[in-house]
C-alpha positions in Angstrom: -4.1 38.4 -24.2 -3.6 36.0 -26.7 -5.3 34.0 -29.6 -5.3 30.2 -29.7 -5.5 28.2 -33.0 -6.4 24.8 -33.9 -6.2 22.5 -37.0 -9.5 20.9 -37.6 -10.0 18.6 -40.9 -13.2 18.8 -42.7 -15.3 15.7 -41.5 -14.4 16.2 -38.1 -15.4 19.7 -36.9 -15.3 20.4 -33.3 -14.7 24.2 -33.2 -12.9 25.8 -30.4 -11.9 29.3 -29.8 -10.2 31.6 -27.4 -11.7 34.9 -26.3 -9.0 37.6 -26.9 -8.6 41.1 -27.5 -9.8 42.9 -30.6 -8.1 41.5 -33.7 -4.9 43.4 -34.8 -4.9 45.8 -37.8 -3.1 44.1 -40.8 0.1 45.9 -41.7 0.3 48.1 -44.9 1.9 46.5 -47.6 4.8 48.3 -49.4 3.8 49.8 -52.7 5.3 47.9 -55.8 8.1 49.4 -57.5 7.2 50.3 -61.3 9.4 49.0 -64.1 10.2 51.4 -67.0 7.6 51.1 -69.7 8.5 49.3 -72.9 7.9 51.1 -76.3 4.7 48.8 -77.1 3.4 49.9 -73.7 3.9 53.6 -74.7 1.9 52.9 -77.9 -1.0 51.3 -75.9 -1.0 54.3 -73.4 -2.7 56.4 -76.1 -5.3 53.7 -77.3 -8.9 53.9 -76.0 -9.3 52.6 -72.5 -11.4 49.4 -72.2 -14.6 49.6 -70.4 -13.8 48.7 -66.7 -15.1 45.6 -65.2 -17.3 46.2 -62.2 -15.5 45.3 -59.2 -16.9 42.5 -57.2 -18.7 43.8 -54.2 -16.9 43.6 -51.0 -18.3 43.6 -47.3 -14.9 44.3 -45.8 -15.4 41.4 -43.7 -18.6 42.4 -42.1 -21.2 39.7 -41.3 -24.4 41.0 -42.4 -27.3 40.6 -39.9 -30.7 40.5 -41.5 -32.6 43.7 -41.4 -35.2 44.2 -38.8 -38.5 42.1 -39.7 -41.6 43.6 -41.0 -44.6 44.0 -38.4 -46.5 41.3 -39.3 -49.1 42.2 -36.5 -49.7 45.7 -38.2 -52.1 44.7 -40.8 -54.1 42.7 -37.7 -54.0 46.0 -35.6 -55.3 48.2 -38.1 -58.1 46.0 -39.0 -59.2 45.8 -35.4 -58.9 49.5 -35.1 -61.0 50.0 -38.0 -63.6 47.7 -37.0 -64.0 49.0 -33.5 -64.2 52.5 -34.8 -66.8 51.6 -37.2 -68.9 49.7 -34.5 -68.7 52.4 -32.6 -70.0 54.8 -35.1 -72.8 52.4 -36.1 -71.2 51.8 -39.7 -72.1 48.1 -39.2 -71.3 47.0 -42.8 -67.9 48.7 -42.7 -67.3 47.0 -39.3 -68.0 43.6 -40.6 -65.7 44.0 -43.4 -62.9 45.2 -41.2 -63.4 42.4 -38.6 -63.5 39.8 -41.3 -60.1 41.1 -42.5 -59.0 41.2 -38.5 -59.9 37.5 -38.0 -57.9 36.4 -41.6 -55.0 38.5 -40.5 -55.1 37.0 -36.9 -55.0 33.2 -38.2 -51.3 32.8 -38.2 -50.7 35.0 -35.2 -51.1 34.5 -31.3 -54.0 32.5 -29.9 -54.8 35.8 -27.8 -55.1 37.8 -31.0 -57.2 35.3 -32.6 -59.6 35.2 -29.5 -59.8 39.1 -29.6 -60.6 39.1 -33.4 -63.4 36.6 -33.2 -64.7 38.2 -30.2 -65.0 41.4 -31.7 -66.6 39.7 -35.0 -69.3 38.1 -32.7 -70.0 41.5 -31.1 -70.5 43.0 -34.7 -72.6 40.1 -35.8 -75.0 40.5 -32.6 -75.2 44.3 -32.9 -76.3 43.8 -36.6 -79.0 41.6 -35.3 -78.0 38.4 -37.5 -78.6 35.3 -35.2 -77.5 32.9 -38.0 -74.3 34.8 -38.8 -73.5 35.2 -35.1 -73.9 31.5 -34.4 -71.3 30.9 -37.4 -69.0 33.3 -35.7 -69.3 31.3 -32.3 -68.4 28.0 -34.1 -65.7 29.7 -35.9 -64.4 31.5 -32.9 -64.3 28.0 -31.0 -62.3 26.2 -33.6 -59.8 29.3 -33.7 -59.0 28.6 -29.9 -55.5 27.2 -29.1 -52.8 26.2 -28.7 -52.8 28.2 -25.1 -55.9 28.5 -23.0 -58.0 26.4 -25.0 -60.7 25.4 -22.7 -61.2 28.9 -21.4 -61.2 30.4 -25.1 -63.8 27.7 -26.1 -66.1 28.3 -23.2 -66.1 32.0 -23.8 -67.1 31.3 -27.5 -70.0 28.8 -26.4 -71.2 31.3 -23.8 -71.9 33.7 -26.8 -74.8 31.3 -27.7 -76.9 32.5 -24.8 -76.5 36.2 -26.0 -77.4 35.1 -29.7 -80.6 33.4 -28.4 -81.8 36.9 -27.3 -81.4 38.4 -30.7 -84.7 39.0 -32.6 -85.6 36.0 -34.8 -83.2 33.6 -33.2 -84.0 29.9 -32.7 -83.6 29.9 -28.8 -84.3 26.1 -28.4 -81.9 25.0 -31.2 -79.3 27.4 -29.8 -79.5 26.0 -26.1 -79.2 22.6 -27.7 -76.1 23.4 -29.6 -74.6 25.0 -26.6 -75.1 21.9 -24.5 -73.6 19.7 -27.0 -70.5 21.8 -27.3 -70.2 22.2 -23.5 -70.7 18.5 -22.9 -68.1 17.6 -25.4 -65.5 20.2 -24.1 -66.3 19.1 -20.6 -65.8 15.2 -21.4 -62.6 15.8 -23.1 -61.0 17.9 -20.3 -62.1 15.5 -17.6 -60.6 12.5 -19.6 -57.5 14.1 -20.1 -57.2 14.8 -16.3 -58.2 11.3 -15.1 -56.8 9.3 -18.1 -59.3 6.6 -17.9 -61.3 7.0 -21.1 -64.8 7.7 -20.1 -67.8 6.4 -22.1 -68.5 10.0 -23.0 -65.6 9.8 -25.7 -67.7 8.2 -28.3 -70.3 11.0 -28.2 -67.5 13.8 -28.1 -65.9 12.1 -31.2 -69.3 12.3 -33.1 -69.5 16.2 -32.2 -66.1 16.7 -33.4 -66.9 15.0 -36.7 -70.2 16.9 -37.0 -68.5 20.3 -36.5 -65.4 19.5 -38.3 -63.4 20.0 -35.0 -60.0 18.5 -35.8 -58.6 19.6 -32.5 -61.3 18.0 -30.5 -60.9 14.7 -32.7 -57.3 14.7 -31.9 -57.9 15.0 -28.0 -60.2 12.3 -28.2 -57.4 10.0 -29.6 -55.0 11.4 -26.9 -57.2 10.6 -24.3 -57.7 7.3 -25.3 -54.0 6.7 -25.5 -53.6 7.9 -21.9 -56.1 5.0 -21.0 -54.3 2.3 -23.2 -52.3 0.0 -21.0 -50.3 -1.8 -23.7 -47.5 0.6 -24.7 -47.5 -0.5 -28.5 -51.3 0.7 -28.7 -50.7 3.6 -26.8 -47.8 4.5 -29.2 -50.1 4.1 -32.2 -53.0 6.4 -30.7 -50.6 8.9 -29.7 -49.1 9.1 -33.3 -52.7 9.2 -34.7 -53.6 12.1 -32.3 -50.4 14.1 -33.2 -51.0 13.6 -37.0 -54.8 14.4 -36.8 -54.4 18.1 -36.6 -51.6 20.4 -37.9 -53.3 23.6 -37.7 -51.7 26.1 -35.3 -54.3 25.7 -32.6 -53.5 22.0 -32.4 -49.7 22.7 -31.7 -50.1 22.3 -27.8 -51.8 18.9 -28.2 -49.2 17.7 -30.7 -46.2 18.7 -28.4 -47.9 16.7 -25.6 -48.4 13.6 -27.7 -44.7 13.8 -29.2 -43.5 14.1 -25.8 -45.2 11.0 -24.6 -44.2 9.2 -27.8 -40.5 10.1 -27.2 -40.6 8.8 -23.6 -42.1 5.4 -24.7 -39.4 5.2 -27.5 -36.7 5.8 -24.7 -38.2 3.2 -22.4 -37.9 0.6 -25.4 -34.2 1.9 -25.9 -35.3 2.9 -29.5 -33.0 6.1 -29.4 -33.1 6.6 -32.9 -37.0 6.8 -33.1 -36.9 9.1 -29.8 -34.7 11.5 -31.5 -36.8 11.7 -34.7 -39.8 12.3 -32.7 -38.1 15.0 -30.8 -36.8 16.7 -34.0 -40.5 16.6 -35.2 -41.5 18.4 -31.8 -38.9 21.0 -32.4 -40.5 22.0 -35.6 -43.8 22.2 -34.0 -42.3 24.4 -31.2 -40.7 26.6 -33.7 -44.0 27.1 -35.4 -45.1 29.0 -32.1 -42.5 31.9 -32.2 -42.2 34.7 -34.6 -40.8 33.4 -38.0 -37.5 35.4 -37.5 -36.8 33.8 -34.2 -37.4 30.3 -35.5 -33.9 29.4 -36.2 -33.2 29.6 -32.6 -36.4 27.8 -31.3 -34.4 24.6 -30.1 -36.1 23.1 -27.1 -33.7 22.3 -24.4 -34.6 18.5 -24.1 -33.3 18.3 -27.6 -29.9 19.0 -26.6 -29.8 16.5 -24.1 -31.3 13.8 -26.2 -28.6 15.0 -28.9 -25.7 14.2 -26.4 -27.1 10.8 -25.7 -27.4 10.0 -29.3 -23.9 11.3 -30.0 -22.6 9.1 -27.2 -24.0 5.9 -28.6 -23.5 6.9 -32.4 -20.2 9.3 -32.5 -19.8 13.1 -32.4 -22.0 14.8 -34.8 -24.4 12.1 -35.5 -27.4 13.9 -34.1 -26.8 16.9 -36.1 -26.6 14.8 -39.3 -29.8 13.2 -38.4 -31.5 16.6 -37.7 -30.3 17.9 -41.5 -31.6 14.5 -42.7 -35.0 14.7 -41.0 -35.7 18.4 -41.1 -33.7 19.8 -44.0 -32.1 22.2 -41.6 -31.0 23.0 -37.9 -32.3 24.6 -35.0 -30.2 26.3 -32.4 -29.9 27.7 -29.2 -30.0 31.6 -28.7 -26.9 32.0 -26.1 -27.3 35.6 -26.2 -30.2 35.4 -23.8 -27.6 34.7 -21.2 -24.9 37.0 -19.9 -21.3 36.2 -19.1 -20.3 36.6 -15.6 -17.2 38.4 -16.3 -16.1 41.2 -18.6 -15.8 38.8 -21.5 -16.5 35.3 -22.8 -14.6 32.5 -21.0 -12.8 29.8 -23.2 -15.7 27.2 -22.0 -18.4 29.6 -23.2 -16.6 30.0 -26.7 -16.2 26.4 -27.0 -19.7 25.5 -26.2 -21.0 28.1 -28.8 -18.5 27.0 -31.4 -19.5 23.3 -31.2 -23.2 24.1 -31.1 -22.9 26.2 -34.4 -20.4 23.9 -36.0 -22.7 22.2 -38.5 -23.1 25.8 -40.5 -19.5 26.1 -41.1 -19.2 22.5 -41.9 -21.6 23.1 -44.9 -19.1 25.8 -46.1 -16.0 23.8 -45.9 -17.7 20.8 -47.5 -18.5 23.1 -50.5 -15.0 24.2 -50.7 -13.8 20.5 -50.6 -15.9 19.8 -53.8 -14.2 22.9 -55.5 -10.8 21.4 -55.0 -9.0 18.6 -57.4 -7.9 15.6 -55.4 -5.6 15.1 -54.0 -5.1 18.8 -53.1 -5.7 20.2 -49.6 -5.9 23.5 -48.2 -5.4 25.1 -44.8 -7.7 28.2 -43.9 -7.1 30.4 -41.1 -10.6 32.0 -40.0 -10.9 34.9 -37.4 -14.1 36.5 -36.2 -15.1 39.3 -34.0 -18.0 38.9 -31.4 -19.5 42.1 -30.2 -21.2 42.6 -26.6 -24.4 41.7 -28.0 -23.2 38.2 -28.6 -23.4 38.6 -32.4 -20.7 38.0 -35.0 -19.5 41.4 -36.3 -16.8 40.3 -38.5 -15.2 37.4 -40.1 -12.0 37.1 -42.3 -9.8 34.6 -44.2 -6.4 35.6 -45.4 -6.6 38.9 -47.3 -6.4 37.6 -50.6 -9.1 34.8 -49.8 -11.5 37.4 -48.1 -14.0 37.9 -51.2 -13.9 34.2 -52.2 -17.0 32.1 -52.3 -15.7 30.2 -49.2 -15.4 33.3 -47.2 -18.8 34.9 -48.3 -20.4 31.5 -47.4 -18.8 31.4 -43.8 -19.8 35.3 -43.2 -23.4 34.2 -44.3 -23.5 31.2 -41.8 -21.9 33.6 -38.9 -25.0 35.7 -39.2 -26.9 33.1 -37.2 -24.3 32.7 -34.3 -25.1 33.8 -30.9 -22.9 33.9 -27.8 -23.6 35.0 -24.4 -23.9 38.8 -23.9 -20.8 40.3 -22.3 -19.2 43.7 -21.1 -15.6 45.0 -21.8 -13.5 44.7 -25.1 -14.9 42.8 -28.0 -13.7 39.3 -28.4 -11.5 38.0 -31.1 -11.9 34.0 -32.2 -9.6 32.4 -34.5 -9.7 28.8 -36.0 -7.9 26.6 -38.4 -9.3 24.1 -40.8 -7.7 21.7 -43.1 -9.9 21.1 -46.3 -9.2 18.2 -48.4 -10.5 17.6 -51.7 -13.5 15.3 -52.5 -12.9 12.6 -54.9 -15.3 12.6 -57.8 -16.3 9.4 -59.2 -17.4 9.2 -62.9 -20.8 8.0 -63.7 -20.9 5.1 -65.9 
């Protein structure tokens, strides 16, 4: 098997590679021949040796993968276990303190974890015989619902008010009225979203949202009104208001629905630039729904399709440049979720991954271009090894350049690359780059 090479100037990066056998071991260099020492060198030999300078740390070309992430759910689980144990042992004050911590720890986690924490907090409050506290928990539980299973979660919370009404000292009449108010509001918004006709009950639902500081419900009212709007301009304006109304995690599902409809409207008007910016915003919302360590690869498939359309109209790389401008970074597809059909990676698979992750290398090469003095130009040969799980294991420049800032930058970027998983020998990819110095203009 052979290794293919390409020469690519900075400013036009379209990476290509060829899957081959493992990289050959570089030949050993012959030891230098020592010259006879001079008299002054003999004298210096007896002088005290200077303190040696610490050698620059070398990774040997290894691409350092990030360490396993800390378990951000551990504190939540511990607090839940402590609360359940204290409740079982009738240590109610301890149970309340532990479940309050569990609710706080659950806030940035999943909808299911938030719902469990608040359900346990409700059980503790009822067991303590505190109707006012239990009512407050119901309202907080309801607001914590989402982005998944919002309606079912809210309904479960509101049903708790009937149980609170049975606690000694509870105002059953007021609790019944509160339950009806919340159920009517949630029922109205659900029906409005399904029918898309903007029923009259939306006005009362909006008042309920304001009364209980329910930003998700207020955003859903705006979304429902947008669905009922016939004029595209007004529809787009209402969708934008709905998406911006609530940026809390429980609102992410509603935000993504509103953004998807805005993208569709923009495309219908041939406003490709606006559509892409909205899609990029949606990608950021989508990333908020996954674990932090997985967010670099939280790239919605629809974004790639829109990017291809944008590049076709504006030139290769235009979509990625706009992405960096709008979001300050990049999102990628995790190709390691796929498995290569053969014993190794095909040339097409390597090409697809290289082009997808190319912006990361472009940044390193652009930094190198700024280090050069015009009109200098340098050619760099970069080789990297892909292991069976799709991650890059090693990356090398020429031996004397392997510990330079460019090499270190490239290796840091390769840590994010993900090729399809495969069996067989490790794969070797090579690439040539031509870097031309960036002209510096004096500031007057």
